[in-house]
C-alpha positions as CSV (number, residue, x, y, z in Angstrom):
1,M,-48.0,91.7,21.9
2,D,-46.2,88.7,23.4
3,V,-44.6,87.2,20.3
4,Q,-43.6,83.9,21.9
5,S,-44.6,81.0,19.5
6,K,-46.1,83.5,17.1
7,A,-45.0,84.1,13.5
8,A,-43.6,87.0,11.5
9,I,-42.6,87.9,7.9
10,I,-39.8,90.3,7.5
11,T,-39.3,91.7,4.0
12,G,-35.7,92.5,3.1
13,G,-34.9,90.3,6.1
14,G,-31.5,89.0,5.0
15,T,-29.5,92.1,5.6
16,G,-29.4,95.4,7.6
17,I,-32.4,96.5,9.5
18,G,-34.5,93.5,8.4
19,A,-31.9,91.0,9.6
20,A,-31.5,92.8,12.9
21,T,-35.3,92.7,13.4
22,A,-35.5,89.1,12.5
23,L,-32.9,88.3,15.2
24,R,-34.7,90.4,17.8
25,L,-38.0,88.6,17.0
26,A,-36.3,85.2,17.2
27,E,-34.7,86.2,20.6
28,A,-38.3,86.9,21.8
29,G,-39.5,83.4,20.7
30,C,-41.1,84.4,17.4
31,N,-40.9,82.1,14.3
32,V,-39.8,84.1,11.3
33,T,-40.1,84.0,7.5
34,I,-37.2,86.0,6.0
35,N,-37.9,87.4,2.6
36,Y,-35.1,88.4,0.2
37,S,-34.9,89.5,-3.4
38,R,-31.2,88.8,-4.3
39,S,-29.4,88.2,-1.0
40,A,-30.1,84.4,-0.7
41,E,-26.9,83.6,1.1
42,A,-27.3,86.4,3.6
43,A,-31.0,85.4,4.2
44,E,-29.9,81.8,5.0
45,T,-27.3,83.1,7.3
46,T,-29.8,85.2,9.2
47,A,-32.3,82.3,9.3
48,A,-29.6,80.1,10.8
49,A,-28.8,82.7,13.4
50,C,-32.5,82.9,14.3
51,R,-32.7,79.1,14.7
52,D,-29.9,79.3,17.2
53,H,-32.5,81.0,19.5
54,G,-34.7,77.9,19.4
55,V,-37.3,79.1,16.9
56,E,-38.2,78.0,13.4
57,A,-37.0,80.2,10.5
58,T,-37.6,79.9,6.8
59,T,-36.5,82.0,3.8
60,V,-38.5,83.0,0.8
61,Q,-37.4,84.7,-2.4
62,G,-39.6,87.4,-3.8
63,D,-39.9,91.0,-5.1
64,V,-42.2,93.1,-3.0
65,G,-42.9,95.2,-6.1
66,D,-44.6,92.2,-7.6
67,D,-48.1,91.5,-6.2
68,T,-48.0,87.8,-7.2
69,D,-44.7,87.4,-5.3
70,C,-46.3,89.2,-2.2
71,R,-49.3,86.9,-2.2
72,R,-47.1,83.8,-2.6
73,M,-44.7,84.9,0.2
74,V,-47.6,85.3,2.6
75,T,-49.1,81.9,1.6
76,E,-45.7,80.2,2.1
77,A,-45.3,81.8,5.5
78,V,-48.7,80.8,6.7
79,D,-48.2,77.3,5.4
80,A,-45.0,77.1,7.3
81,F,-46.3,78.2,10.7
82,G,-50.1,78.0,10.5
83,R,-50.5,81.7,11.4
84,L,-49.2,85.2,10.8
85,D,-49.0,87.8,13.6
86,V,-46.4,90.3,12.5
87,L,-45.4,91.9,9.2
88,V,-42.3,94.0,9.0
89,N,-41.9,95.9,5.8
90,S,-38.2,96.4,5.7
91,A,-37.4,95.9,2.0
92,G,-36.4,99.1,0.3
93,T,-34.3,100.5,-2.6
94,T,-32.9,103.9,-3.7
95,V,-30.7,105.6,-6.2
96,F,-28.2,108.2,-5.2
97,V,-28.8,111.4,-7.3
98,D,-28.3,115.0,-6.1
99,H,-31.7,116.6,-5.7
100,A,-30.7,119.5,-7.9
101,D,-29.8,117.2,-10.8
102,L,-33.3,117.0,-12.2
103,D,-32.2,115.3,-15.4
104,G,-30.4,112.7,-13.4
105,I,-33.6,110.9,-12.5
106,D,-35.7,109.0,-15.1
107,M,-39.1,107.4,-15.1
108,D,-37.6,104.0,-14.4
109,D,-36.1,105.3,-11.2
110,W,-39.5,106.7,-10.1
111,Q,-41.4,103.6,-10.9
112,R,-39.0,101.2,-9.3
113,L,-38.6,103.2,-6.1
114,Y,-42.4,103.5,-5.7
115,A,-42.9,99.9,-6.6
116,V,-40.6,98.7,-3.8
117,N,-40.9,101.4,-1.2
118,T,-44.6,102.3,-1.3
119,V,-46.6,99.8,-3.4
120,G,-44.7,96.9,-2.0
121,P,-45.7,97.5,1.6
122,F,-49.3,98.0,0.5
123,Q,-49.3,94.7,-1.4
124,M,-47.8,92.9,1.6
125,M,-50.3,94.4,4.0
126,R,-53.2,93.5,1.6
127,A,-52.0,89.9,1.3
128,A,-51.3,89.5,5.0
129,A,-54.5,91.3,6.3
130,P,-56.8,88.3,6.7
131,H,-54.2,86.4,8.6
132,L,-53.1,89.3,10.7
133,R,-56.7,89.9,11.7
134,A,-57.1,86.3,12.9
135,D,-56.0,84.9,16.3
136,G,-56.5,88.1,18.2
137,G,-55.0,90.6,15.8
138,G,-51.5,91.5,14.7
139,D,-48.9,94.2,14.0
140,V,-47.4,95.9,10.9
141,V,-44.3,98.0,11.2
142,S,-42.8,99.6,8.0
143,V,-39.3,101.0,7.7
144,S,-39.7,104.6,6.4
145,S,-37.1,107.3,6.6
146,V,-36.5,110.9,7.7
147,S,-36.4,111.5,4.0
148,G,-40.1,111.1,3.9
149,V,-40.5,113.7,6.7
150,A,-38.0,116.4,5.8
151,G,-37.3,115.8,2.0
152,V,-33.6,115.1,2.6
153,G,-31.9,112.0,1.4
154,S,-30.5,110.0,-1.4
155,S,-32.7,111.2,-4.2
156,L,-36.0,112.9,-4.9
157,P,-38.0,109.8,-5.7
158,Y,-36.7,108.1,-2.6
159,C,-37.9,111.0,-0.4
160,A,-41.3,111.1,-2.2
161,S,-41.7,107.3,-1.9
162,K,-41.1,107.4,1.8
163,A,-43.4,110.3,2.3
164,A,-46.1,108.3,0.5
165,L,-45.3,105.3,2.8
166,N,-45.9,107.5,5.8
167,N,-49.3,108.5,4.5
168,L,-50.0,104.9,3.6
169,T,-49.2,103.9,7.2
170,T,-51.8,106.3,8.7
171,T,-54.4,105.3,6.1
172,M,-53.9,101.5,6.6
173,A,-54.0,102.0,10.3
174,R,-57.6,103.1,9.9
175,V,-58.4,100.4,7.4
176,L,-57.1,97.5,9.4
177,A,-58.2,98.7,12.8
178,P,-59.2,97.5,15.4
179,E,-57.6,94.1,14.9
180,V,-54.3,95.2,13.3
181,R,-52.0,98.1,14.4
182,V,-50.0,99.8,11.7
183,N,-47.0,101.9,12.5
184,A,-43.6,103.0,10.9
185,V,-40.2,103.9,12.0
186,A,-38.3,106.7,10.2
187,P,-34.5,106.4,10.8
188,G,-32.0,109.0,9.8
189,F,-28.6,107.9,8.6
190,V,-28.1,104.1,9.2
191,T,-24.6,102.7,9.3
192,G,-23.8,99.7,7.1
193,R,-24.4,98.1,3.8
194,W,-27.0,100.5,2.3
195,W,-24.7,103.5,2.2
196,K,-21.5,101.6,1.6
197,E,-22.9,99.9,-1.5
198,G,-24.5,103.1,-2.8
199,Q,-21.8,105.6,-2.1
200,G,-18.7,103.6,-1.1
201,E,-17.1,103.0,2.3
202,E,-15.1,106.3,2.4
203,M,-18.2,108.4,1.8
204,H,-20.2,106.3,4.3
205,D,-17.6,107.0,7.0
206,L,-17.4,110.7,6.1
207,V,-21.2,111.2,6.3
208,A,-21.5,109.1,9.5
209,G,-18.7,111.1,11.1
210,A,-20.1,114.5,10.1
211,L,-23.5,113.6,11.5
212,E,-22.2,112.3,14.7
213,A,-20.3,115.6,15.2
214,S,-23.4,117.7,14.4
215,V,-26.6,116.1,15.7
216,P,-27.7,116.7,19.3
217,L,-27.2,113.1,20.5
218,Q,-23.9,112.8,18.7
219,A,-24.8,109.4,17.3
220,V,-26.3,107.8,14.2
221,C,-28.4,104.7,13.9
222,S,-27.2,101.1,13.6
223,P,-29.5,98.6,12.1
224,D,-30.1,97.2,15.6
225,D,-31.1,100.6,16.9
226,V,-33.9,100.7,14.3
227,A,-34.8,97.0,15.1
228,A,-35.2,98.0,18.7
229,S,-37.7,100.7,17.8
230,I,-39.6,98.3,15.6
231,M,-39.8,95.8,18.5
232,G,-41.0,98.6,20.7
233,F,-44.1,99.0,18.5
234,I,-44.7,95.2,18.4
235,T,-44.1,94.2,22.0
236,N,-44.6,97.4,24.1
237,N,-47.0,99.8,22.6
238,D,-50.3,98.1,22.3
239,L,-52.3,101.4,22.0
240,A,-50.0,102.9,19.3
241,T,-51.2,102.9,15.7
242,A,-50.8,105.3,12.8
243,Q,-47.6,106.5,14.3
244,I,-44.4,107.5,12.5
245,T,-41.5,107.4,14.9
246,V,-38.4,109.3,13.8
247,I,-35.0,107.9,15.0
248,D,-32.3,110.2,13.9
249,G,-30.3,111.3,17.0
250,G,-31.9,114.7,16.7
251,M,-30.8,115.3,13.1
252,L,-34.1,117.2,12.3
253,N,-33.7,119.3,15.5
254,K,-30.2,120.5,15.1
255,N,-29.4,124.0,16.4
256,P,-29.8,126.6,13.7
257,V,-26.7,128.4,12.5
258,G,-26.3,132.0,13.7
């Protein structure tokens, strides 16, 4: 897809992967609506940076776990730009609990993580579908995780919610075809705010360093690395749908010990 003069919604677009994706879309000439839940200042900063590329950018507050918010966000985005061509489901949440600590997870954790990480993308796709199908069709890219592929990550419900998102991606690709392509990217460790806020800067640096030393490509993802892969689905891979692309520096393909 050529995104010049088209319009996108990026959930969780104020920070991290979402912000990096919004900037890449803006650089390519796409007008953007940046959703945020709590990070209003960061969302406005990202929107301003997008406008520096000569496009229009708006912000909209909303919780993707709330269907009413999802429908309102889509309506506001379409009202702003008169169309909707791209949906990037970047909003996500987690809790950091050792997998073996079965009593460390409660029902509220399960319900909140599924609401944001799995149900949220569905609700956004459902609300956006009529608009994405118009004007020649559109693209959906969701941010999943290697946690949903290999069952490793911040917590059990996080892994399960991302595995469910991967399944949802393949199912919605069939439902929305042929007008809309639906794909996902599944990064490994991503540097920046997510881990620093969850585990602290020292642990973030320790984990990043250990992975860089052990994975085949000796590198971990930055938010912009993930954004580049998202853009690849949107702008370069017109025949790709129902795909889950892992971006982990080879973490899942490390040499076995012994």
